[in-house]
C-alpha positions as CSV (number, residue, x, y, z in Angstrom):
1,M,-23.0,3.7,2.6
2,R,-22.3,3.8,-1.1
3,L,-23.2,1.5,-4.0
4,G,-25.2,-0.5,-1.7
5,V,-21.7,-1.2,0.5
6,D,-20.4,0.1,3.4
7,E,-16.8,0.9,4.0
8,A,-15.4,-2.6,3.8
9,G,-17.1,-3.2,0.6
10,V,-16.2,-0.5,-0.8
11,T,-12.0,-0.7,0.2
12,E,-12.9,-4.5,-1.2
13,L,-14.1,-2.9,-4.6
14,M,-10.8,-0.9,-4.6
15,G,-8.6,-4.2,-3.8
16,V,-10.4,-5.6,-7.2
17,T,-10.2,-2.9,-9.4
18,E,-6.5,-2.4,-8.7
19,H,-5.6,-6.0,-8.5
20,A,-7.5,-6.1,-12.2
21,R,-5.6,-3.7,-13.5
22,A,-2.7,-4.9,-12.5
23,M,-3.1,-8.2,-13.8
24,A,-4.5,-6.8,-17.2
25,T,-1.1,-4.9,-17.5
26,T,0.9,-8.1,-16.7
27,A,-0.6,-10.1,-18.9
28,A,-0.4,-7.6,-21.5
29,A,3.3,-6.8,-20.8
30,L,3.7,-10.6,-21.0
31,L,2.6,-10.3,-24.5
32,L,-0.4,-12.7,-23.9
33,E,-3.1,-12.3,-26.7
34,S,-5.5,-14.9,-25.5
35,L,-5.8,-17.9,-23.3
36,A,-5.8,-20.4,-26.2
37,S,-2.2,-18.5,-27.5
38,G,0.9,-19.9,-27.3
39,T,3.4,-17.2,-27.7
40,S,4.5,-14.9,-24.8
41,L,7.2,-12.7,-24.0
42,V,8.8,-14.9,-21.5
43,A,8.5,-18.9,-21.6
44,P,6.0,-20.4,-19.2
45,L,8.2,-22.7,-16.9
46,D,7.9,-26.4,-16.7
47,P,7.2,-27.5,-13.2
48,A,8.3,-31.2,-14.0
49,A,12.2,-29.3,-13.7
50,E,11.3,-26.9,-10.7
51,A,11.7,-26.8,-7.1
52,S,9.3,-28.3,-4.8
53,E,8.0,-24.7,-3.9
54,V,7.3,-23.7,-7.1
55,C,5.9,-27.2,-8.1
56,E,3.6,-26.8,-4.7
57,R,2.3,-23.4,-5.6
58,L,1.6,-24.3,-9.5
59,A,-0.4,-27.6,-8.2
60,E,-2.1,-25.6,-5.6
61,I,-3.1,-23.2,-8.9
62,A,-4.0,-26.5,-11.4
63,A,-6.2,-27.1,-8.6
64,W,-8.0,-24.3,-8.8
65,T,-8.0,-24.1,-12.3
66,E,-9.4,-27.3,-12.6
67,A,-12.6,-26.1,-10.3
68,N,-12.7,-22.7,-11.7
69,L,-11.7,-23.2,-15.4
70,G,-12.1,-26.6,-16.1
71,G,-8.3,-27.1,-17.3
72,R,-6.0,-29.2,-15.8
73,E,-3.1,-27.2,-15.4
74,A,-2.0,-23.7,-14.1
75,P,-2.5,-21.4,-16.9
76,R,0.5,-19.5,-19.0
77,L,0.0,-16.4,-16.9
78,W,0.7,-18.5,-13.7
79,R,3.3,-20.9,-14.9
80,I,5.5,-17.7,-16.4
81,L,5.2,-16.2,-13.0
82,A,6.6,-18.8,-11.8
83,R,9.9,-18.5,-13.1
84,N,9.9,-15.6,-10.2
85,P,8.7,-17.7,-7.1
86,H,8.1,-14.6,-4.8
87,Y,6.3,-12.6,-7.7
88,L,4.4,-15.7,-8.0
89,E,3.8,-16.7,-4.8
90,A,3.0,-12.8,-3.7
91,T,0.7,-12.3,-6.7
92,W,-1.4,-15.6,-5.9
93,R,-2.0,-14.9,-2.7
94,K,-3.3,-11.3,-3.7
95,E,-5.9,-13.3,-6.0
96,M,-7.0,-15.6,-3.4
97,A,-8.0,-12.7,-0.7
98,V,-8.4,-10.2,-2.9
99,M,-11.2,-12.4,-5.2
100,A,-12.3,-14.5,-2.1
101,D,-16.0,-14.2,-1.1
102,G,-15.8,-11.1,1.2
103,V,-18.2,-8.3,1.7
104,L,-19.1,-8.6,-2.1
105,A,-19.5,-12.1,-3.7
106,A,-16.5,-13.7,-5.2
107,R,-19.1,-13.6,-8.1
108,D,-19.7,-9.7,-8.3
109,K,-15.2,-9.4,-7.3
110,R,-14.9,-11.6,-11.4
111,R,-17.5,-9.3,-12.7
112,T,-15.5,-6.1,-11.2
113,A,-12.4,-7.8,-13.0
114,L,-14.2,-8.4,-16.3
115,G,-14.9,-4.8,-16.6
116,V,-11.7,-3.8,-15.4
117,A,-9.8,-5.8,-18.1
118,M,-12.6,-4.9,-21.0
119,A,-11.9,-1.4,-20.3
120,V,-7.7,-1.6,-20.2
121,R,-8.4,-4.1,-23.3
122,G,-6.8,-6.9,-21.8
123,R,-7.6,-9.8,-23.9
124,Y,-6.0,-12.5,-21.7
125,M,-7.8,-11.2,-18.6
126,I,-11.3,-10.6,-20.3
127,E,-10.9,-14.7,-21.7
128,Y,-9.6,-15.6,-18.4
129,H,-12.7,-13.6,-16.2
130,A,-15.2,-14.5,-18.9
131,A,-14.2,-18.2,-18.7
132,I,-14.5,-18.2,-14.6
133,L,-18.0,-16.3,-14.9
134,R,-19.3,-19.1,-17.8
135,R,-18.1,-21.8,-15.7
136,A,-20.0,-20.1,-12.5
137,G,-23.2,-19.8,-14.5
138,D,-23.1,-16.5,-16.1
139,T,-24.7,-16.2,-19.5
140,D,-23.9,-14.0,-22.7
141,S,-26.6,-11.7,-21.5
142,D,-24.6,-11.6,-17.8
143,L,-21.4,-10.5,-20.2
144,L,-23.3,-8.1,-21.8
145,E,-24.5,-6.4,-18.4
146,V,-20.5,-6.0,-17.7
147,L,-19.9,-4.7,-21.1
148,G,-22.7,-2.3,-20.7
149,V,-21.4,-0.9,-17.8
150,V,-17.7,-0.5,-19.1
151,D,-19.6,1.1,-22.2
152,H,-21.5,3.6,-20.6
153,Y,-18.8,4.9,-18.0
154,T,-16.0,5.0,-20.4
155,T,-18.3,7.0,-22.7
156,L,-18.9,9.6,-19.8
157,N,-15.2,9.8,-18.4
158,T,-14.3,10.3,-22.2
159,L,-17.0,13.0,-22.4
160,S,-16.2,14.3,-18.8
161,E,-12.5,14.8,-19.7
162,G,-12.9,15.9,-22.9
163,M,-15.2,18.8,-22.1
164,Q,-12.7,19.8,-19.3
165,I,-15.7,19.1,-16.9
166,E,-14.6,19.2,-13.2
167,S,-16.7,17.5,-10.6
168,D,-18.7,19.3,-8.6
169,I,-19.3,15.8,-6.5
170,R,-17.4,16.5,-2.7
171,P,-17.6,13.3,-0.7
172,P,-20.0,13.2,2.6
173,A,-18.3,14.9,5.7
174,W,-17.5,12.4,8.1
C-alpha cells in the first residue's frame, strides 16, 4: 500500500496526473488564458453549424457543465476541440473515464488535477478545476491546502534537482 491506496489507486492517480498535465498543456497551447477570456489560437466551434455527432457530444458536455460548473454551454476548450471530432471524442471519453469515481473519489481526483495545473502554471485548467471543486463545496482553505502541497513539493523537487541529489529510495521488492 502506498499513499493509502492499493495498486489500482496508484494507477488511477497516475492516469489523473497524466490527463491533467495533458489538458493543461492543451489549453496553454491553444492560448487559453482564462475561462472568462474570449481569445484563443483556434476559434471555438459554433455547434449550430455542425454535424449531429459533434452537436451531440457538445450537448453532453454542456449538460455536464451545467451540473458541475453551473454554465449553460460547453467550455471554450471543448468547443475548440470540437473542430476535430475524433480528438474531441477521445479527450472527452478520457475525461469521463479518468475523472470518475473509482478507487479514488472523483473530488480527490479533481484536487489532484488542480495541483497538477498549479504546478505547470496552466491558468485555464486551474480555473476549470477550481470552479468544479468550488461547486462541489471546496472552500478557500481546501484550495490553499492543495496549493500548499504543490508549493512544498515543487520546492523540494527544485532543491533536490539543483543540488543533484540522487535518489536513495527504492520501490519495494515484490
